[in-house]
N, C-alpha and C positions, 0 to 999 in steps of 0.2 A: 631681394635682388634689385628691384626698382629703386629703393632708397639708397642702395649701394652706389648705383650709377649716379643718382642725384647728389650724393655726398661727394663723390669724386669730381663731378662737374662743378660743385660749389667751391671746393677748396683748391681746385686745379688753377694754375695760372693761365689766363686767357691771352690770346694774341692781341686783343685790344683792351687796354686798361679800363676803358669806359664801362665794359661789361661788369667788371668787379666793382667798380664804383657804384653803378646803378643797383647792383645786387645788395650791397651794404646799405645804400640809401633806403632801399625798400625795407630791409630788416629794421633799420633805425626808425623809419616811419611807423612800422607796426609796433615797435617798442613804445613809442610816444603815444600812439593811439590806444594801445592796450592799457598802459598805465593811467592815461587820462580817463578812460572809460571806467576803470575799476575805482579810481580815487573819487570821481564825481559820484558814482553810485554809493560808495562807502560814506561820503559826506552826507548824501541824502539819507542813507540809513541812520546816520548819527542824529540828524535833525528829526527824522521820523520817530526814533526812540525817545528823543527829548520831548517832543510834542505828546507822544503817548503817555509818558510818565507824568506830564503836567495834567493831562486830561484824566488820568487814572486817580488823581487826587480828588476828583469831583465825581466821576462816573464809577459806579460800583460794578462788580462782576455780573450781577443780574438786577433787574428792576421790574417790579410788578406794578402796573398802572391800569387805569380804566381804558377799555376799547373806545368808549365814547364818554363825553362829559369830562368833568374835572375831578370827581371823587369816586372812590371805591369803598365798599363796605367789607370790613374784615371782622368776622365773628371770632369769639374766643376759641372755638373749635378749630377754625382755620389757622389761627396763630399757633395753637398747640401742634397742629400737624406740621406747620412750617418749622417749629422748633425741634420736632422729632426727626427731621431729615439730618442724618449724620454728616453728610458732606457740607452742610451749611455751617460756617464758622460763627456768623452773627448776622443779625438783620436789624434794620432801623426803620421806624415808621415816620412818614414824612407828610407834612401839609404845606403846600406852597401856593402863593398867590401874589398878584401885583399889589404893591402898597405905595403910598406916598409918604416919604419921610421929610420932615421940616425942621430946620434949625434956624429959627427966626425968619429971615428973608430967604436964605438958600433952600431950594427944594430939590428933591431927586425921586424919580420913580424907580422903585426897587422890586426885584423878584425876591420877596421875603420868604425864606425857607425855614419853616418850623421843624425842628428835629428833636429826637429824644436823646437820652443819655448814651444810647448804643451807637450813635452816629460816628463817634470817634473810633469805634471798633471796626466799622465797615469802610472807612476812608482814612487817609493820613492827613486830613485837613489841619490837624493841630500843628503839624510840621510846617505848614505854610503860613502860620501866623507870624507876622514880622513886627507887630507892636501889640503890647498888651497880652491878653491870653484868650483862649477859646472858651468863653464863659457865656452860656445862653440864658443864665438866670433861672428864675422860676415863673410859674404862672402869675403870681402876684407881684413879683419884682423882676420883670423881664429885662434881659440884656440882648444886645445885638452885636454881632461881629461883622464888620463891613469890609467889602472889597476896597482896595486903595483908590480906585476910581470914584466910588461912591463917597468915600471919606473926603476926597478932594472937592467933589461937587457940593458937599454939605458944609465944607469949611470947618471941619471939626478935627480935634485930636482924639481919635477913638480910644486911646489908652488912658485918657484922663476923664474919669467919671465925675464931671462937674455939674453940667446941666443936661437934663434929658432931652431927647428928640420927641417930636410929636409924630405918631404913626396913625395913618388913615387907611382903613380897608373897608370895602363894601361887604355887607353881610350877605350870606347865601340865602336870599329869599326869592321865592318864585315871582313876586310882584313888588314893584317899587312904588311907594306911596308918592304919587305925583304932587299931592297937596303939601307933603312934608318930606322932600327927598333926603333931608339930613338924617331922618330916622333910620334910613338904610345904611348910614355910614357909621362905622365904629371908630372912635378916637381914643387913644390912650398914650401915655408917656412911656418911653422906652430908653434905657441908658445904653451907652456904648461901652464895650469892654475890650475890643481889640480890632486889629486890621489884618486881613490875609492878602497874600500875593500869590496868585497861581498863574493866570494867563489873562490877557486883556478882556477876552470874551466873558470871563467870570468876574474879574475885578471891577468892571464897570456896570455889572448887572445885579449881583447877588448880595444878600445879607442873611446871616444865620441867626435864628432866635429860638425861643422855647416853643415846642409844639403845643403845649396846653394853652399858652398865651394866644397864639394865632388861631387856635380852634375856638377859643372864647370870642375872639374878635370877629370871626367869620360866622359864628353861630352854628357850628357843626355838631353832629351827634357824637357820642363817645366812640362809636365804631366806624366813623367816617374818616377817611384819609385820602391824601392825594396819591400816595405811592408807598411801597415797601421796598427798600433798597437792601441788597443781600451781598454779603461777602462769603466766598467759598474757601474751604480749606485747600483745595487744589483747583487751579484755574482750568486744568485739562478736563475737568468734569463739567465744564460750563454747559455744553450742548446736552449732555445727559440730564442734568438737573433742570435745565430749561424745559425739556420734554416732560419730565415728571411733574413740574409745577403747572404746566399747561393742562395736563390731565387732572391735576388736583383742583385747580381753581375754575376751570371751564372757559367758555368762549367769551364771557363778559370781561375777562381780565387779559391784559396784554403783558406777556413776559418777554423782556428784551435783554440781550447780552450787552456788554460794554460797547461792542462794535455797532450793534443796532441802535443804541441810544444816540450815537453820533455818526450815523452811516455816511453822511455827506462828507465829513472830514476825512474818514478813512478811504472813501472812494476817490476823493480828489488826490490824496497822497499817492494812492496806487496808480492813478492815471498819470500823475506828474512823473513818477519814476519811469513808466514805460515811454513817455514822451522824451524824457532826458536820454534814455537808452537809445531811442530811435535817432535823435539828433546827433548824439556822439558816435553812433555807428557810421555816420557819414565820414568821420575822420578815418576810420578803417577802410572805407570804400575809396577815399582819396589815396590812401596808402597803397591800395590794390593796383592803382594805375602804374606804380613803380614796379610791381611784380610783373605786370603785362609787358612793360618795356624791357625788364631784365630777361624774361624768358624769351621774348621775341628775338633779342640780340643773341641769346645763347643758342637758339635754334639755328640762326644764320651761322654762328660760330661752329656748330657741330654737324653741319650738313654731311660731311664725309663720314663721320661716325654713324649717322643715321643710315646712310647708304650701305655701309659695311654690315651693320646689324640686320638690315633687311635682306642683304645678300646671304647672310648666315641663317636666315629663316625666321627672323622676328617679324610678326605681323603688325598691322597698324595699331591695334589695341595695346600691344606691348610697348611700342614707341611712345604712344600717348601717355601711358602710365608712368614712363620714365620722367617726362616733363611735368606731368601733374605732381609727381612726387617731389620734383624740384621746387615747385610752387609751395607745396605743403611744408617742405623743409624750411624755406624762407619764413613762412608764417609761424611755424612752431618755434624756431629759434627766436624770432621777434616776440612771439607771444609769451614764451617762458621768461625771457629777459624783462618784458614789460610787467609781468605779474610779480617777479621778484622786486623790481623797482617800486611798484605800487605798494607792496607789503612793507618795504623799507621806509618809504615816505610816510605811509599810514602809521607805522609804529613810532616813528620820530614825532609825528604830530600828536599822537596820544600821549607820549611820554614827555615831550619838551614843549608842546603848544607852539609850534613854529609859526603858524599862520593865525594871527589874531582876528577877531571880529571887530570891525570899526563901528564907532557910534557910541559905545558905552552904555546903551540902553537895554542890552540883552541880559538874560539870566546867566549866560556864560560869556566869557571873553575870548573864546577861541572856536575854530571850526571843529565840531565833533566828528569823529570818524568811527565807523563800525564796519569791520571787514566781515563779509558773509560768504560762506563757501559756495552758495548757489550763484552768487554774482561771478565768481571766478569760473565756474562751469559754464555759465551763460556767455560770458565774454570769450572764453576759449572756443566754445562751439561756434560763436559768431565769426571768430578769426578763421576757423577752418572752412566755414561756408563761403566767406568772402574770398579766401585763397583758392578754393575750388573754382568759383566763378571767374576769378581773374586768370587762372591758369588754363581754363578750358580752351580758349581761342588759340593761344600760342601752341599748346600741346596738340591740338587737333591739326593745326597747320603743319607741325612736324610729322605727324602720323601720315598725312596725305601727300607728303613730299615723294615725288617720283624718284626711282633709283637711277643714279647717274654715277657710274664708276670710271668715267673718263679721267684723265690725269688731273 
């Protein structure tokens, strides 16, 4: 019944055209605010998915690493137990350390990551190779796949195996011979085989090579590793498998999910989304001022109607609900229209790439859009809350109006 009164008041012709104009302006403002909020959140979702896909090329579902220090010891029995877990699709053993690569005069400090042949099964790093191929060589003839930033710093063409680079790593010894510090330094030649392009954080930092080569350079034992990286058959089982691995390996080993391996990135993205939501909600709050104006003028317009309803027995709460319903009606009409507009624009952006990214240095040349149902629910709930707050004062004023049935 309250919405019936509200609908009649909305569509009825008013004695003053300004009331109709302000009502439609408030609806239009909510349409723009709703569409803007959904579209910006959807673009943010698109970029978030893009970043996650890039980082998933490097970070695996699970990673086993030492709680303290740089290396862990994995026995054959532990590796057999790891292989026996049915939910694990594959795992790769890793040895990683800082190295100095030299190409004549050019030098670059690199996080040299020694991987085994299973590494291509736990990541999609092969798909990110833009020159040459993902070839890590052998222990006696090692090769390195460089990030594009490292390649540029060393001034090499990584896909052309002409002259080797010089690789320098410090051996893992408890004491450094101060009389002959060079005895603690391993030096060998290493050939380039390809270049990968993932994301600047990785491209300017990492190189991939053969695990046996880097273990020899560091002087590690056969069962010493930096980490074991794991790919699962079903990512939904991540938390369960993590718990199982923690029980299996004990407190000296740290088991991390993809999220935990780069917690700072995901935390920042989540915080940014809430900040964006808060800022854009201000648009809806500004739109709410139009609702206040429209309802205030409608209350003045319908003073006699209010008096008649009260004379017929309507109490203050009933009157207030009528004008609250009017505010909700304006918000719902604007909200639904805004959602439909956002869906249309989002679909056109996905299909036709209407809005390009400027600069030409990105992996994609258009703004990515991902429409998420929870964003629609969040925005619609926000609209209703804002409409309630905006409608409260005018509707309360209408409810407290004194009966006056004079001519």
